[in-house]
N, C-alpha and C positions, 0 to 999 in steps of 0.2 A: 505774742501768741504764735505758736507754730502753724505754718500754712502747708497746704497740700504741695505747693511749689517747692518748699524747702525739703519736704520729705522725698519728693521725686528726684531732686538734685542729689541728695545724699545717697539714696538707694540706687540711683543710676537708671531709672525708668521714666517713662513719659508721665506728664501730669495727668493725662486722661486715664491711664491705667491705674495710677495710684488713687485717683478720685473715685473711679468705679469700684475698686476693691474696698476702700474704706467706707464707701457709702452702701456696701452690701448689694451691689448689682448682681442678681442671680444669673444673668446671661453672660457674665464675663468668663472667658476661658483662657487661663494662663497656666504656666508651668508651676508646679508645687514650690520649687526653689524660689521662683519670683514672688509668689504670694508670701512665703515665709520671710523673705528679705524685706519686703515692704512693711509687713507688720512689725518685724524686729526694729526697723528704723523708726517707725512711728511711735513705738513704745519708748525707745531710747530718747526721743525728742519730747516725749510727754504728750503726744497728740491724743492718745487713748483716754487720758485723764481729763482732757479738755472737752472732748466730744462725747455725746450720748450715743453716737453711731458706732456700733461695734461690729467689726467684720466677723461673719460666721465662720467657724472652723470648717475646713474642707475634708480632711481625712479623719474620720471618727470611727472608732471601734465600738461595737455593741456587744457587751458581755451578756450573752443570752443564756442565763442559768435557769431555764424552765425545764423541769424534769418531765420528759414525755410520758404520758399516761392516758387516762380517760380524757376524751376530747372535751367533754363539758367541763370537767375540772380545770382544764388548761385554757378554756375559751377566753377568759379575761385577758390573760397575757398574750394569747394568740392575736386577739384584736389589737392589743397595745403594740405588738410588733408590726402589724400592718399599718397602723397609723404612723408609726415612726418611719417606716419605709417610704410612705407617701409624702410625709413632710420633708424628709431628706431630699427626695427627688425634686420637690418644688423649689428647694433652696440650693439645688446643685451640690449637695453634700455627698461625699462618697462614704458609704457605710460598709464596714466589714464585720460580719457576724462571727463571733467567737464563743464557743460553748465551754471552754476550759480556761479558768483564770490563769493557770500557769503558762498557757500558750500566749495569753495577752501580756504577761510579764516578759516573756521572751521576745515578743514582737513590739513592745511598747514604744520603742523609738520611732516607729513608722507612723505614729498617730499623734494628732494634736491633743486628743483627749478621748474619753469614752463615756458612753451612756449604758447603764445596766438595767436590765429588766429581769424579773423572776423573783422567786422567794426561797431558793435553795440555800442551805447553810454553806458559807465560804470560810475556809480555814483562816484563823486570825493572822498567822504568819504570812500567808499568801497575800492577804489584804495589805499588810505593811510593806511587803516587797513590791506589790503593785504600785503603791503610793510612791515608793522610791524611784521607780522608773517612769511612771505616768501619773503625776500628782493631780491632774485635772480630770475629775470624773463626777457624774451625776447619777445617783440611783433613783429610779422611778418606782414609787410605791413602797418598797422595803429597803431600808439602808442598814447594812450590817456593820458599818464603820462610820458613824456620824462625825467622829473627831478627825477623820481623814478625807472624807468626800462629801460633796453637796448632795442634797436630795430634794425631790418634789413628790409630795404625797397627798392623797385625799385626806381631809380632816375627819377621820373616823370618830374621834371622840366627840366632836361637835355633831356629827351625823347621828350618833346615838342619843345625844341630848335633844336634837331636833325631833327624832322619832318619839321620844318620851313626851315631849311637849305636844305632839300631834295626838298621842294616845290620851293624854289628860284632857285636851280640848274636845275630844270625842266622848268624854265622860267615862273613860276606862280607868279603873283603879287597880285591878289585879293584872300585872304585866309580867310576862315571862321572857326568857331569853333562850335561844337555841344557837349553838356555835361549835367551834372546833378548838383544838389545843395545839401547843407547840409552835409558837411564832418567835420572831427574832426581835430583840431590842438591843441595839448597839452590837457589840461583839459577844453578846450573851443570848442564850436561848432562855426565854421567859415562859413559865408554865401557863400564864394567863394571857390570852389574846387581848390586844389593846381595846377592842370593842367590849369585851366582857369586863375588863378593868373599868372602863367608863360607865358601863351599865351599873355595876355594883356601887360605884362612887355616887352617881347621880340619883339612883333610886333611894339610896340612903339619905342623901341631902334633901330630896323631895318628899321623903317619908312615904314612899310607895310600897305596897305589899308585894314582896317577891319571894317569901319563904317557900322553899321547895319547888320553885318555878324556873330554876336555872338548869338547863340540860346541855352538856357538852360531852363529846366523845370523838376522839381521833381526828383525822385530817379533814380538810375542807373538800368534801366530795359528796356525790349523790348517795353513795352507800351509807356513809355516816349519817346523813340526814334521814334516810329511811329507817335506820336502826333507832335513831332518836325519836322519830315519829311513832314507831311501834312501842317504844318504851313509854312515851307520854300517854298513848292510848291505854296501855296496861295499867298505868298508875293513876290516870286522871280522867278516864272516860266518864262523862256525866258530871265532872267537876273541873272543867277547863277554865283557865284564866280568860280574861277578856281578849287578850292579844298576846302574841309572841313576836318579839323582835328577833329576826334571824340574821346571823352575821354575814351571810352571803347567799346569793341566788342559788348557787349550786347545792347548798345544803337545803334551801327551801324547796327545791324540786323534789328531793327525796322525802322530805316531810309531807308534802302534798300527796305523793304517791301512797304513803302509809295511811294518811288520813282518808283519802278517797277509797282505798281498799276496805277500810273499816267503817265506812259510812259516816265519818265525821265531816260535816259540811263547813266549808270556809266561804264567807265570814259568818254564817249563821251561828255555828257552835263556838268558833274562835277565829279571830282575825289574825292576819300575818302581815308584817312589814319586813321587807328584806333590803339588802344593800348590793349594789353593783349595776343593776339594770342591764344585764346581759340579754341578748336577743331572745333567748329561750323564755325569759320572764313574761313575755306577752302571749306565749302560746300554751302556758300551763292552764290547768282547770282548777279554780279560776285563775285568770291572769294575775300576776304578782304586782302589788303595789311595792315599789322599790326605789331606793335612792340612787340616782344616776351619778356616776363618776365621769366627768368630761375628759375622755382620754386625749382628745385633740388639744385641750388646754394643758393637760399634763405634759404632753410631748413638746408643745410650743414653749412652755415655761422651762422645761429641761434644756432645750437647745439654747435658749436665751441665757440661762444660768451658766451653762458650760462656756458659752462665748464670753460672757462677762469675766469668769474666772481666769480664762486664758489671757484675755486682753489686759486685765489689771494685775495679773500674777498674784492675786490675793491668797492669803493663807488662812483667813477666817472663813469657816464653812457656813454656807447658807442652807437653811432648811425651810422650804416653803410648803405651806398647807393650803389646799384648795377646797372650797366649799362644794357640797353636793346638793342635789335638788330632788325632792320627792316626785316621782311619777306615779300618779294615782291610778290604780286599775281596780280589779274586782276583789282582791283579798283584804283590802282595808279601805274604809270610806272616811274621809275627813269629817271632823266635827265642826261646829260653829266656833268662831274665834271672836 
């Protein structure tokens, strides 16, 4: 079995320095070339495969492909960015935020790997070029190239099923869906968002009544939600379903605005369950019952996944799904189970 002493001797550094680095000491301050040399030697000697302790990368690029626009629309990714910054500071990781994939391609040799956040479409050829110069990357939430890079995502399909189970437990049988269009699956744009795909699949399997109760229109933003809310009122006022599952809080905010303006009371006339648990969800009228996505766990898992990929030099991509938790507020009340 390879020892710390053997790695230190071959790398040309002290046993104490090697031990602190390979044991992930966040207070260790060494030159980048020193860190790279020690990790290289430890990998060559097979230490990384023997030990569960993986040194965290120090120079990490953040591919920040968030299209600036309405603040509420971008709030989820803005919060995710801040969690990433704070986590990196705790681990003494140096982050460089880059908004253009071609800049990252040009500067790729300066980084150990990258973490990507955002949901903007990235050109397929650019993704392949990025992999050629920087093969270790983790996409948080949306992965446009699962065959090339790792990903960490909330398990939205399971979230939709959990929401349906909650509705059924509350005695609800007429269940609708409100969402957006134009999401990404792999290197392809897919016309049906993953949440809607799961909703259609599970309601069919559970034999739930959803005819005419699916409303989708445009992007994931407040304006889209308001338009959909107005359309629902026009088509279904006086004949609402028991509940609507809403794809994201940002859409639910617009729906509530339309409902409140028309005198449709939630949850008396119709209940709402949303997804994301953004801060705004607790200040709406009524406050939104919504599934919380643990962004700290997303970021922690992304950093660990990147470190593992770099240390093991693996070529098999890992795609991790994290569970969500219902935060019950005023727009939906749990039934007996």
